[in-house]
C-alpha positions as CSV (number, residue, x, y, z in Angstrom):
1,M,-0.1,0.3,-0.5
2,R,1.8,3.4,-1.1
3,E,1.6,6.3,1.9
4,R,3.0,9.7,1.7
5,V,6.3,9.9,3.3
6,F,7.9,12.8,4.5
7,H,11.9,12.4,4.6
8,T,13.1,12.6,8.8
9,L,16.9,12.1,8.5
10,E,19.2,15.1,8.6
11,P,21.8,15.5,5.9
12,V,25.5,14.3,6.5
13,Y,28.6,16.5,5.4
14,N,30.7,19.4,6.4
15,S,32.8,22.0,4.9
16,D,35.5,19.6,3.8
17,S,32.9,17.1,2.4
18,K,34.5,16.4,-1.3
19,I,31.7,13.7,-2.7
20,L,27.7,14.2,-2.4
21,M,26.0,10.8,-2.3
22,L,22.2,10.4,-2.8
23,G,19.9,8.0,-1.9
24,T,16.0,8.5,-3.0
25,M,14.5,8.5,0.3
26,P,15.0,6.8,3.8
27,S,13.5,2.8,3.4
28,P,11.4,2.0,6.6
29,A,14.0,0.2,7.7
30,S,16.4,3.9,7.5
31,R,13.7,6.1,9.6
32,A,12.9,3.7,12.2
33,A,16.9,3.6,12.8
34,G,16.6,7.1,12.4
35,F,19.6,6.9,10.1
36,Y,21.1,6.4,6.0
37,Y,20.6,2.8,4.9
38,G,19.6,0.8,7.6
39,H,18.6,-2.2,7.0
40,P,20.9,-5.0,8.4
41,Q,21.1,-6.3,4.8
42,N,22.3,-3.5,3.0
43,R,26.1,-3.3,1.9
44,F,26.2,0.5,1.9
45,F,28.4,0.7,5.1
46,R,30.0,-2.6,4.2
47,V,31.8,-1.4,0.8
48,L,32.6,1.9,1.6
49,S,34.4,0.1,5.0
50,D,36.1,-2.4,2.1
51,L,37.1,1.4,0.1
52,F,38.7,1.9,2.8
53,G,39.8,-1.0,5.0
54,E,38.0,0.0,7.9
55,P,35.1,-2.3,10.0
56,I,32.0,-1.4,9.3
57,P,30.1,1.0,11.8
58,G,28.1,0.2,14.0
59,D,26.4,2.8,15.2
60,K,24.6,6.0,13.9
61,E,27.2,8.0,15.6
62,A,29.9,6.0,14.0
63,R,28.4,5.8,11.0
64,K,28.5,9.5,10.7
65,A,32.1,9.6,11.6
66,F,33.1,7.5,9.1
67,L,31.2,9.4,6.7
68,L,33.3,13.1,7.6
69,R,36.4,11.7,8.0
70,H,36.6,10.1,4.6
71,H,34.7,13.5,3.3
72,I,31.6,12.1,1.9
73,A,28.4,14.5,2.0
74,L,25.0,12.0,2.3
75,W,22.2,12.6,1.6
76,D,18.4,11.8,-0.3
77,V,17.0,13.2,-3.4
78,L,13.6,13.4,-1.5
79,S,12.3,14.9,0.8
80,A,9.0,14.1,0.0
81,C,6.7,11.4,-2.1
82,E,4.2,8.5,-2.2
83,I,5.7,5.4,-1.6
84,E,4.6,1.2,-0.9
85,G,7.5,0.2,1.8
86,A,10.8,0.7,0.5
87,D,10.3,0.2,-3.5
88,D,11.6,2.7,-6.0
89,S,9.8,1.6,-8.6
90,S,6.9,2.6,-6.9
91,I,7.5,7.0,-6.1
92,R,4.4,9.2,-7.3
93,E,4.4,12.1,-7.2
94,P,8.1,13.0,-5.7
95,V,8.7,16.6,-3.9
96,P,13.3,17.0,-4.8
97,N,15.2,18.5,-1.3
98,D,17.2,21.5,-2.2
99,L,20.5,20.4,-2.6
100,T,21.8,23.9,-2.4
101,P,22.3,25.0,1.0
102,L,24.3,21.6,1.5
103,L,26.9,22.6,-2.4
104,E,27.1,26.2,-0.4
105,K,28.3,25.0,2.1
106,A,30.5,22.1,1.1
107,D,33.3,22.2,-1.0
108,I,31.9,19.0,-3.5
109,R,33.5,18.0,-6.3
110,A,31.2,15.1,-7.7
111,I,27.7,14.0,-7.2
112,F,26.9,10.6,-6.8
113,T,23.5,8.9,-7.0
114,T,23.3,5.2,-5.3
115,G,20.8,3.6,-7.6
116,T,19.1,4.1,-11.1
117,K,16.3,5.1,-9.3
118,A,17.6,8.4,-7.4
119,F,19.8,8.5,-10.5
120,T,16.4,9.8,-12.6
121,L,14.9,11.8,-10.1
122,Y,18.3,13.4,-9.4
123,N,18.1,14.6,-12.9
124,R,14.5,15.8,-13.9
125,Y,14.7,17.9,-10.2
126,C,18.1,18.4,-8.9
127,L,20.4,19.1,-12.4
128,P,18.5,22.2,-13.0
129,V,18.8,23.4,-10.1
130,T,22.6,22.4,-9.2
131,G,23.6,22.0,-13.6
132,I,25.8,19.6,-11.7
133,G,26.2,16.4,-13.3
134,A,25.8,13.2,-11.1
135,R,27.3,9.4,-12.1
136,A,24.8,6.1,-11.2
137,L,26.4,3.5,-8.8
138,P,24.4,0.8,-7.8
139,S,21.9,0.5,-5.3
140,T,23.4,-1.3,-2.5
141,S,19.5,-2.5,-1.0
142,P,19.4,-6.1,-0.5
143,A,16.0,-6.2,-2.9
144,N,19.4,-5.4,-5.9
145,A,20.4,-9.0,-5.1
146,R,21.0,-9.5,-8.9
147,I,24.7,-6.8,-8.5
148,L,27.4,-9.2,-6.4
149,Y,28.9,-7.8,-4.1
150,G,32.4,-8.1,-5.5
151,E,30.9,-5.9,-8.8
152,L,29.3,-3.4,-5.7
153,L,32.7,-2.8,-4.6
154,E,34.5,-2.1,-8.4
155,S,31.7,0.3,-8.6
156,Y,31.7,2.4,-5.8
157,K,35.5,2.6,-6.1
158,A,34.5,5.6,-9.0
159,I,34.2,8.1,-5.6
160,L,37.5,7.7,-5.1
161,P,39.3,10.0,-7.0
162,F,37.3,12.5,-5.8
163,L,38.3,12.7,-1.7
């Protein structure tokens, strides 16, 4: 069943952030956990931890510190939408986040989306405002099981030259 969902998580960034990674909208598991990529089987933090050769950060504060230490800003393309659970393909009536304040305060060199739906939504709603092209990375969601872990890790190496 589709419901109207509003983004409740603050963006993670500081003035030293070099890349911005954008998802679509926090999943029910992420909203319940109070932080991004909160589903226990989501591979986002596992991939980043392996990229940087560090243990996977456990809680919200450790994850935030990990991102900032590696100059990664994290947010989502949408501030509200109608969605069924965590199914990005069911998104209707999207309302984009205003990325301008983040981009004015951080030293963003590149924008990446974590999935094709985020990429499509970014290009439609945010690109005309930011003027900054984004690069699509594969989704780390457990629903994207067709992408093997090694492929994910290899794809996410694209962020490294910008850090």
